[in-house]
N, C-alpha and C positions, 0 to 999 in steps of 0.2 A: 504493500500500500504506500509506504514512504517513497519507494523508487518511482511508482506511478505518479505520485503527487509532485515529486521533484521534476519529472519529465514534463508534466503538464505546466508547471510553473515556468520552466525553462522556455517552453513554446510561447507562453504569454509574454514573458519578458522580451523574447525575440521579436514578437509582433509589435510590441510597443516601441522598441528601439528602431525597428524598420521604418517607422513613420519619419524619423529625422536622420537616420544613418543608413548608408549602404555599406554593409560589412563585406569586405573582400578577403577571403581566406586563401593563403598560399602555404603549401607544404603540409596539409593535414594528413597526408599519407605517411608522414614520419612518426605519427603518434601510434605507439603500440596498442594493440587491442586489450592486452592484459599485462600484469606484472608491474613492479614498482617503477614509478616515473616521477622525477622531480622536474617540474617546469619552471624555468627561470627567465625573467625578462624585465623590460623597463616598466616603470610605473608612472603614468602621466595623468591619470584621471580617476575619479571615483567609480567609473564604469568599467575599469580594466578587467575586473573579475568576470563580468558578464561577457565582455568582448573575447576573452580567452576561451571561455566555455562554449559559447553559442555555436561555433563552427564544428565542434567535436561531438561525437555521439557518446563518448565515454564520460561518465560523471567525474568531476574534479573536486578535490578538497583544497582548503586554503589555510595558510598560516596567517593569523591576523592579530594586530595589536589589541590587547585586552581592553583598553579604554574604549575602543570602537565596538568590540564584541559585546560589551555590556550596555550599549544603547538600548533602552527599554523598547523602543518602537520596532527595532530590527533584530533583537536578540533571538526571537523565535525563529526567524529566517536563517540566522547564522547556525543555530543549533540543528535545524532541519538539514542544512548542508554539511553537517558534521565538521564545521570549521574549528580549527584548533587555535585557541587564544594564547598569545604569548605576552608575558610581562617583561619589559627590559630589565627590571630589578630581580626577577626570579625566572629566568628562561629554562631552567633545567626540566621542569615538568612538561613544558611544551615540546622541548627537544625529544624527550622520551616518548611522548604521545605521537609525535611525527614519525619517529623511528618505528613504533609499533604499527602505525598506519601503513608505512612503506613495506614493512616485513609481511603485512597481510596482502600486499599487492595493489595498494591504492595509488592513485595519481595525485600528487600534491603540488599546488602552485605556491611559489614563494617569490616575493618581490624583493630581491637582495639589495636594492638601494635603501631599504629601510623606511620608505615613505614616498609620497607623491612628490615628484620633482617640481620645483618652481621655475626652473630654467629651461625645461623642455629638452634637456640634454641627458645623455646616458651618464649617470653619475657613478661614483665608486660602488662596487659590489662588495658587500660585507661577507665575511667568510663563515658565518654561522652555519650555512647549509653544508659546508664541508664536513663539519663534525658529525651531523646526523647521517650524511651520505657514507662516511667512513665506517659507520657501525651497522649498516644494513647488510643483509646477506647478498643481495644482488639487486640490480636496477640500472636505469640509465637516466641521463639528463637530456631534456629537450629544451633548447633555447627558443625564445620567441621575441618578436619585436612588434609593438603596436605603433602604427603611423596614422596621424590624422586627428588626434584628440587635443593636440596642443592648442591652447587659446580658446577651447570650448568652455561652455558654462560649467562643465564638470571638472575642469582642470584647475590648477592653482597658479597658472601663469597669467600675467598681464601682458605678455608679449604679443605684439600684433602679428597675426598669422592669417594668411589667406588660404583656406582649406580647399582641397579638391572637392568638386560637387558633381552630383548626378541629378540634374534637375534642381529641386530645392533641398535635396538630402546631402549631408556631409559624407564624403567617402572615407571610410576607415579601413585600413589594411592590417590584418593580423598575419604575420609571417612566422611559421613554425620551421625551425631548422632540423637537420638530421640529428639522431641521437648521438650522444657522447658518453664516454665512460663516467660512471658515478664518481670516480676519483678526480675528475677535472677540477682545477682550481678556480677560485673566483675570478682571477685575472683572465684565465683561459675562456671561461664562459662569457665574461664581459666582451672579450674580443670577438666571440662568435655572434653575440647580439649586435655589435657594431657592424659586423659583416652583413647581417641580415638587413640592417638599416641601409647600408650602402647599396645592397642589391635592389631595394625598392626604389632608390633614387636613380638608378641607371635607366 
């Protein structure tokens, strides 16, 4: 029942976003159908979680700041999605929960920049994911890059940006890269995400 409800909710969210956004997905074939996956990419807006999920059939879980997870109006939604809250002051429990999820074969999204960028640039990737990746039995890393949300009402940037449009809709591209070993460093993954960005610009 929970899985059916999540899929129904995903379709509804997709329909709502489709009113204002045309989501173009590239590289979805790189996403494994099963097994532990850590998805790592840039974080430019409050809608990134949905943009990463919508092109994929496989349900994703997320690592989220506890202060946001505990918002009363949305906590039920986060719990439904089995989101893992993490507190910067006490990350150990979240790391263990993430490791357990991955060892059970889940797909987990982490935004390694640590928050939504204000500059619309790919910022430093923190190394926290390296710890949990090193302690899981097996799995892969899928890098992703989101293009087109900079300067939108859902971003934190005041930068002037002329988005690509299809009619009245903003075009948003989500580019998934090929899998990399779970042992990949933060620096290596960041370079892969930058390569995805460059491939969209070409």
